[in-house]
C-alpha positions as a Markdown table, in Angstrom:
| # | Residue | x | y | z |
|---|---|---|---|---|
| 1 | Unk | 38.6 | 32.5 | 129.0 |
| 2 | Unk | 37.9 | 29.3 | 127.1 |
| 3 | Unk | 35.0 | 27.5 | 128.4 |
| 4 | Unk | 35.7 | 23.7 | 128.9 |
| 5 | Unk | 32.8 | 21.4 | 128.6 |
| 6 | Unk | 33.5 | 18.1 | 130.0 |
| 7 | Unk | 30.9 | 15.8 | 131.1 |
| 8 | Unk | 33.0 | 13.0 | 132.9 |
| 9 | Unk | 34.0 | 13.3 | 136.6 |
| 10 | Unk | 37.8 | 12.7 | 137.2 |
| 11 | Unk | 39.1 | 15.0 | 134.4 |
| 12 | Unk | 41.0 | 18.1 | 134.7 |
| 13 | Unk | 37.6 | 20.1 | 134.8 |
| 14 | Unk | 34.3 | 19.1 | 136.2 |
| 15 | Unk | 31.2 | 19.3 | 133.9 |
| 16 | Unk | 29.3 | 22.5 | 133.6 |
| 17 | Unk | 26.4 | 23.3 | 135.7 |
| 18 | Unk | 23.0 | 21.8 | 134.7 |
| 19 | Unk | 21.0 | 24.4 | 137.1 |
| 20 | Unk | 22.2 | 27.9 | 137.2 |
| 21 | Unk | 20.5 | 30.4 | 139.5 |
| 22 | Unk | 21.1 | 34.3 | 139.0 |
| 23 | Unk | 20.6 | 37.2 | 141.3 |
| 24 | Unk | 20.2 | 40.0 | 138.7 |
| 25 | Unk | 21.5 | 42.9 | 140.6 |
| 26 | Unk | 22.5 | 46.5 | 139.6 |
| 27 | Unk | 19.9 | 47.7 | 137.4 |
| 28 | Unk | 19.5 | 50.9 | 139.4 |
| 29 | Unk | 23.1 | 51.6 | 140.0 |
| 30 | Unk | 23.9 | 51.1 | 136.4 |
| 31 | Unk | 21.3 | 53.8 | 135.4 |
| 32 | Unk | 22.4 | 56.1 | 138.1 |
| 33 | Unk | 26.0 | 56.2 | 136.8 |
| 34 | Unk | 24.7 | 57.1 | 133.4 |
| 35 | Unk | 22.4 | 59.8 | 134.9 |
| 36 | Unk | 19.4 | 58.0 | 133.6 |
| 37 | Unk | 16.2 | 57.1 | 135.2 |
| 38 | Unk | 16.2 | 53.7 | 137.0 |
| 39 | Unk | 13.4 | 52.3 | 134.8 |
| 40 | Unk | 16.1 | 52.6 | 132.1 |
| 41 | Unk | 18.2 | 50.3 | 134.1 |
| 42 | Unk | 15.3 | 47.7 | 134.3 |
| 43 | Unk | 14.7 | 48.0 | 130.5 |
| 44 | Unk | 18.3 | 47.2 | 129.9 |
| 45 | Unk | 18.2 | 44.5 | 132.6 |
| 46 | Unk | 15.2 | 42.7 | 130.3 |
| 47 | Unk | 17.6 | 42.8 | 127.4 |
| 48 | Unk | 20.2 | 41.1 | 129.6 |
| 49 | Unk | 17.6 | 38.5 | 130.3 |
| 50 | Unk | 17.0 | 37.8 | 126.7 |
| 51 | Unk | 20.8 | 37.4 | 126.3 |
| 52 | Unk | 21.2 | 34.9 | 129.2 |
| 53 | Unk | 18.3 | 32.8 | 128.1 |
| 54 | Unk | 19.8 | 32.4 | 124.7 |
| 55 | Unk | 23.3 | 31.8 | 126.2 |
| 56 | Unk | 22.0 | 29.2 | 128.7 |
| 57 | Unk | 20.9 | 27.1 | 125.8 |
| 58 | Unk | 24.0 | 27.4 | 123.8 |
| 59 | Unk | 26.1 | 26.6 | 127.1 |
| 60 | Unk | 24.5 | 23.4 | 127.9 |
| 61 | Unk | 22.4 | 24.7 | 130.8 |
| 62 | Unk | 19.2 | 22.8 | 131.2 |
| 63 | Unk | 17.6 | 25.1 | 134.2 |
| 64 | Unk | 17.8 | 28.5 | 134.5 |
| 65 | Unk | 16.5 | 30.3 | 137.7 |
| 66 | Unk | 16.2 | 34.2 | 137.7 |
| 67 | Unk | 15.5 | 36.3 | 140.9 |
| 68 | Unk | 12.9 | 38.7 | 139.2 |
| 69 | Unk | 11.2 | 40.4 | 142.0 |
| 70 | Unk | 11.6 | 40.0 | 145.7 |
| 71 | Unk | 8.6 | 40.0 | 148.1 |
| 72 | Unk | 11.0 | 42.9 | 149.8 |
| 73 | Unk | 10.8 | 44.9 | 146.8 |
| 74 | Unk | 7.5 | 46.2 | 147.8 |
| 75 | Unk | 9.2 | 48.8 | 150.2 |
| 76 | Unk | 10.6 | 50.5 | 146.9 |
| 77 | Unk | 8.7 | 53.6 | 145.5 |
| 78 | Unk | 5.5 | 53.0 | 144.2 |
| 79 | Unk | 6.5 | 54.6 | 140.6 |
| 80 | Unk | 9.6 | 52.1 | 140.5 |
| 81 | Unk | 7.2 | 49.0 | 141.4 |
| 82 | Unk | 4.7 | 50.1 | 138.5 |
| 83 | Unk | 7.6 | 50.5 | 136.0 |
| 84 | Unk | 8.9 | 47.0 | 137.0 |
| 85 | Unk | 5.3 | 45.5 | 136.6 |
| 86 | Unk | 5.0 | 47.4 | 133.2 |
| 87 | Unk | 8.2 | 45.6 | 132.2 |
| 88 | Unk | 7.0 | 42.4 | 133.1 |
| 89 | Unk | 3.5 | 42.9 | 131.1 |
| 90 | Unk | 5.5 | 44.0 | 128.1 |
| 91 | Unk | 8.2 | 41.2 | 128.5 |
| 92 | Unk | 5.5 | 38.6 | 128.5 |
| 93 | Unk | 3.4 | 40.2 | 125.5 |
| 94 | Unk | 6.5 | 40.6 | 123.4 |
| 95 | Unk | 8.7 | 37.8 | 124.4 |
| 96 | Unk | 6.4 | 34.9 | 125.2 |
| 97 | Unk | 5.8 | 33.7 | 121.6 |
| 98 | Unk | 9.8 | 33.6 | 120.9 |
| 99 | Unk | 10.3 | 31.8 | 124.3 |
| 100 | Unk | 7.6 | 29.1 | 123.2 |
| 101 | Unk | 9.0 | 28.8 | 119.6 |
| 102 | Unk | 12.5 | 28.2 | 121.1 |
| 103 | Unk | 11.3 | 25.5 | 123.4 |
| 104 | Unk | 11.5 | 27.3 | 126.8 |
| 105 | Unk | 9.4 | 25.8 | 129.4 |
| 106 | Unk | 8.4 | 28.6 | 131.9 |
| 107 | Unk | 7.7 | 28.1 | 135.6 |
| 108 | Unk | 6.8 | 30.9 | 138.2 |
| 109 | Unk | 7.9 | 30.8 | 141.9 |
| 110 | Unk | 6.8 | 33.1 | 144.8 |
| 111 | Unk | 3.8 | 34.2 | 146.3 |
| 112 | Unk | 0.5 | 35.2 | 144.0 |
| 113 | Unk | -1.4 | 36.9 | 147.0 |
| 114 | Unk | -0.2 | 40.7 | 146.3 |
| 115 | Unk | -0.3 | 40.4 | 142.4 |
| 116 | Unk | -2.8 | 42.0 | 140.4 |
| 117 | Unk | -5.4 | 39.5 | 138.7 |
| 118 | Unk | -4.2 | 40.7 | 135.1 |
| 119 | Unk | -0.6 | 39.6 | 136.1 |
| 120 | Unk | -1.6 | 36.5 | 137.6 |
| 121 | Unk | -3.5 | 35.5 | 134.5 |
| 122 | Unk | -0.6 | 36.3 | 132.2 |
| 123 | Unk | 1.9 | 34.1 | 134.5 |
| 124 | Unk | -0.6 | 31.4 | 134.3 |
| 125 | Unk | -1.0 | 31.6 | 130.7 |
| 126 | Unk | 2.7 | 31.6 | 130.2 |
| 127 | Unk | 3.0 | 28.6 | 132.3 |
| 128 | Unk | 0.4 | 26.8 | 130.5 |
| 129 | Unk | 1.5 | 27.6 | 126.9 |
| 130 | Unk | 5.0 | 26.4 | 127.6 |
| 131 | Unk | 4.4 | 23.3 | 129.8 |
| 132 | Unk | 5.5 | 20.8 | 127.3 |
| 133 | Unk | 8.7 | 22.4 | 126.2 |
| 134 | Unk | 12.0 | 20.9 | 126.9 |
| 135 | Unk | 14.9 | 23.0 | 125.4 |
| 136 | Unk | 15.4 | 25.1 | 128.6 |
| 137 | Unk | 13.6 | 25.1 | 131.9 |
| 138 | Unk | 13.3 | 28.8 | 132.7 |
| 139 | Unk | 11.9 | 29.4 | 136.5 |
| 140 | Unk | 11.5 | 33.1 | 137.3 |
| 141 | Unk | 11.2 | 34.1 | 141.0 |
| 142 | Unk | 8.5 | 36.7 | 141.3 |
| 143 | Unk | 7.3 | 38.2 | 144.5 |
| 144 | Unk | 9.5 | 35.9 | 145.9 |
| 145 | Unk | 11.2 | 35.5 | 149.3 |
| 146 | Unk | 13.0 | 32.1 | 150.5 |
| 147 | Unk | 11.9 | 32.6 | 154.2 |
| 148 | Unk | 8.2 | 33.0 | 153.0 |
| 149 | Unk | 8.5 | 30.0 | 150.7 |
| 150 | Unk | 10.0 | 27.7 | 153.4 |
| 151 | Unk | 7.0 | 29.0 | 155.8 |
| 152 | Unk | 4.5 | 28.6 | 153.3 |
| 153 | Unk | 5.9 | 24.9 | 152.7 |
| 154 | Unk | 5.9 | 24.2 | 156.4 |
| 155 | Unk | 2.3 | 25.2 | 156.7 |
| 156 | Unk | 1.1 | 23.0 | 153.7 |
| 157 | Unk | 3.1 | 20.3 | 155.3 |
| 158 | Unk | 1.5 | 20.8 | 158.8 |
| 159 | Unk | -2.0 | 20.7 | 157.1 |
| 160 | Unk | -1.2 | 17.5 | 155.3 |
| 161 | Unk | -0.3 | 15.9 | 158.8 |
| 162 | Unk | -3.4 | 17.3 | 160.4 |
| 163 | Unk | -5.6 | 16.2 | 157.5 |
| 164 | Unk | -4.1 | 12.5 | 158.0 |
| 165 | Unk | -2.5 | 12.5 | 154.7 |
| 166 | Unk | 1.2 | 12.5 | 156.0 |
| 167 | Unk | 2.5 | 10.7 | 158.9 |
| 168 | Unk | 5.0 | 12.8 | 161.1 |
| 169 | Unk | 7.7 | 9.9 | 160.5 |
| 170 | Unk | 7.6 | 10.7 | 156.9 |
| 171 | Unk | 8.6 | 14.2 | 157.3 |
| 172 | Unk | 12.2 | 13.8 | 155.8 |
| 173 | Unk | 14.1 | 16.4 | 153.8 |
| 174 | Unk | 13.0 | 14.9 | 150.7 |
| 175 | Unk | 9.5 | 15.1 | 151.7 |
| 176 | Unk | 9.7 | 18.8 | 152.9 |
| 177 | Unk | 11.6 | 19.6 | 149.5 |
| 178 | Unk | 8.3 | 18.4 | 147.7 |
| 179 | Unk | 6.3 | 21.3 | 149.5 |
| 180 | Unk | 8.5 | 24.0 | 148.2 |
| 181 | Unk | 7.7 | 26.2 | 145.1 |
| 182 | Unk | 10.7 | 24.5 | 143.4 |
| 183 | Unk | 9.4 | 20.8 | 143.7 |
| 184 | Unk | 10.5 | 18.8 | 141.0 |
| 185 | Unk | 13.4 | 21.0 | 140.2 |
| 186 | Unk | 17.0 | 20.0 | 140.7 |
| 187 | Unk | 18.8 | 22.2 | 143.2 |
| 188 | Unk | 20.9 | 24.9 | 141.5 |
| 189 | Unk | 24.7 | 23.8 | 140.8 |
| 190 | Unk | 25.8 | 27.4 | 140.6 |
| 191 | Unk | 24.7 | 30.9 | 141.8 |
| 192 | Unk | 25.6 | 33.9 | 139.9 |
| 193 | Unk | 25.1 | 37.2 | 141.6 |
| 194 | Unk | 25.9 | 40.4 | 139.5 |
| 195 | Unk | 27.1 | 43.8 | 140.9 |
| 196 | Unk | 29.7 | 43.0 | 143.3 |
| 197 | Unk | 27.3 | 42.5 | 146.0 |
| 198 | Unk | 28.2 | 39.4 | 148.5 |
| 199 | Unk | 24.9 | 38.2 | 149.9 |
| 200 | Unk | 21.9 | 35.9 | 148.9 |
| 201 | Unk | 19.2 | 38.2 | 149.9 |
| 202 | Unk | 16.6 | 35.8 | 150.7 |
| 203 | Unk | 17.0 | 33.7 | 147.4 |
| 204 | Unk | 16.5 | 30.1 | 147.4 |
| 205 | Unk | 17.9 | 29.5 | 150.9 |
| 206 | Unk | 16.8 | 25.8 | 151.2 |
| 207 | Unk | 18.1 | 25.1 | 147.5 |
| 208 | Unk | 21.5 | 26.5 | 147.6 |
| 209 | Unk | 22.9 | 24.4 | 150.4 |
| 210 | Unk | 25.6 | 23.0 | 148.2 |
| 211 | Unk | 25.6 | 25.3 | 145.3 |
| 212 | Unk | 28.9 | 27.1 | 144.1 |
| 213 | Unk | 28.7 | 30.8 | 144.4 |
| 214 | Unk | 30.1 | 33.1 | 141.9 |
| 215 | Unk | 30.0 | 37.2 | 142.3 |
| 216 | Unk | 30.8 | 39.3 | 139.5 |
| 217 | Unk | 31.4 | 43.0 | 139.4 |
| 218 | Unk | 29.4 | 43.5 | 136.3 |
| 219 | Unk | 26.0 | 45.3 | 136.6 |
| 220 | Unk | 23.1 | 42.9 | 135.4 |
| 221 | Unk | 22.4 | 45.2 | 132.2 |
| 222 | Unk | 25.8 | 44.8 | 131.1 |
| 223 | Unk | 26.0 | 40.9 | 131.7 |
| 224 | Unk | 26.9 | 39.1 | 128.3 |
| 225 | Unk | 27.8 | 35.7 | 127.5 |
| 226 | Unk | 31.7 | 36.3 | 128.2 |
| 227 | Unk | 30.6 | 36.9 | 131.9 |
| 228 | Unk | 28.6 | 33.8 | 131.7 |
| 229 | Unk | 31.4 | 31.6 | 130.4 |
| 230 | Unk | 33.6 | 33.1 | 133.0 |
| 231 | Unk | 31.3 | 32.2 | 135.8 |
| 232 | Unk | 30.8 | 28.5 | 134.4 |
| 233 | Unk | 34.6 | 28.4 | 134.0 |
| 234 | Unk | 35.2 | 29.3 | 137.7 |
| 235 | Unk | 32.6 | 26.9 | 138.5 |
| 236 | Unk | 34.4 | 24.0 | 136.9 |
| 237 | Unk | 37.5 | 24.8 | 138.5 |
| 238 | Unk | 35.9 | 24.1 | 141.9 |
| 239 | Unk | 35.9 | 21.0 | 143.7 |
| 240 | Unk | 32.3 | 20.1 | 144.8 |
| 241 | Unk | 32.8 | 17.6 | 147.7 |
| 242 | Unk | 29.2 | 17.8 | 149.0 |
| 243 | Unk | 30.6 | 17.4 | 152.6 |
| 244 | Unk | 32.6 | 14.4 | 151.5 |
| 245 | Unk | 36.0 | 13.5 | 150.4 |
| 246 | Unk | 38.1 | 15.3 | 147.6 |
| 247 | Unk | 36.5 | 13.3 | 144.5 |
| 248 | Unk | 39.7 | 14.2 | 142.6 |
| 249 | Unk | 41.8 | 12.8 | 145.1 |
| 250 | Unk | 43.7 | 9.6 | 144.5 |
| 251 | Unk | 45.1 | 9.3 | 148.0 |
């Protein structure tokens, strides 16, 4: 399907999404159906990340957030967790220079508490190196859980009140959002989840309040630009009212 890019409200299609969030699901099932080890599915998933970053820039997406490693993933077998961390190390060493050269700014959200010190340093270095880039804002949710994020934000806000730096009457939605890991980022316009699963899995529960959800059957390792274009085309067919009237209605 041809992607319609339109930057004016009131025409036949709404503008494409500025911020896309993706739950990258299906690596394990992709590998199992091919009788391959799960790590091969994760390797192919990294290739899909590269394709999606490039396609985002081509499709006019300015913010891309990827659910890379959930705080619940620690319950997986140790061997698989080690494989995932190994892939992360290789991804940063291999791809960071190219991402920086292509103007991608990297941001990491999630808890750092359980991460090895070398992983923390690599993530910090990636953020520092790319902080002035403007071509695409790539946020990676790593060791992330939305409930944990909200709890940590509430704790920080309570501490600010306790220390006299925040008045209770100033505790608005906007104020609370400033304590979240995503502070300063626009909320996602579109959420894509691959593999056919129909749930959020504790991802960006606060930020996705008014996002459009598109669920695709494709496993993440096979997700390509055509799938991305179709998801955006579906987004453009939606009528986003944000709780108000039909913005396309002339009645």
